[in-house]
N, C-alpha and C positions, 0 to 999 in steps of 0.2 A: 518047196519054197516057203510055204506057210510056216513050217517048223523052224526054218532059218530066221524067220522074222519073229518067232515067238508067238505065233497065232495058232490057236487050236481050231482045226476044221470042225464044222458042225454039219448036221444033217438037214436042219431047217434054215433055208436062206433068210428067213425073217430074223434070225438070231445071230447071224454072222456069215462068214464065208463058207459056202457049201460047195465043195469041189464037184460033186455029182450034178448039182444044178448048173454050175458053170459049164461043165463039159456038155451037158444036154443043150444048153443055149448055143454053144459054139457049133455043134453038129446041126441044129435046126437052122442057124443063121447061114452056114456055108451051103446048105441045101435049098435056100430060098431060090425061087425061079430067076430072080434078077442077079443072083450071085453065083449060082452053080456053074453057068457057062464061063464065068470069068476066073474061076478058082486057079487054074493053071498059070494065070498071068498076074495074080495078086502079089504085091510086094508090101509087106507090113511096115509100119513105122517109117514112112518115107519122108525125107526132108523135101520141103517145097519152098520155092522162092519166086517172087514176082515183083513187078513194079508197074505203075501206071501214073498218069498225069491228071491232076485235077486243077481247078481254078486256083487253088492255094499252092500248087507245086507238085513235085513228084512224091508218090506214095510208095514206100517199100514194104513188102510183105514177106515174112518168113515164118515157118512153123513146121510141124510134123503132122502129116496126114496119117490117120489110122491105117489106111491101106490105099494103094493106087493100083490101077490096071495099066500096064505098059502096052503101047501099040507096037507094031513091027519095026518101027524106026527109032525106038528108044524114047519116044515121047509119052506123055501121060494121056491115056484115053478116058479114064474115069477116076474120080476120087471117091473113096468110101469113108464115111464118117460113122463109125459104130456108135449107137446110142444104147444106154443101159436102162432106159425107162421100161418098165414092165408093161404098162398100159397107158401110153401117152395120149393126151387129149388131142382133138383135131387142131386146137390152137397151138399146142406144143409142136406138133408135126409141121404145121405151116411155118412156124418160127425156124425150125431146123432146116427146112427147104430154102429159106432165104439165106 
């Protein structure tokens, strides 16, 4: 895919896109204790829609979740938001949780 985009892969992720580093990150992520049991039910790039009511009126939400975990009835049990930070600060992690 990089070749189709005219991008040369590199070995050092500090200097560009390093396929080996990306593959390692994917494997480590999918083996996280929180993710491993959900892997068989992960659906990537899933559309999500919702609505709610506030004092100002109805709020509509739409987007694409990085991944969702489907329950046995076709509903969404969990939403996964992958982050690319290598070493996020506690403040950044708290922000992501919100």
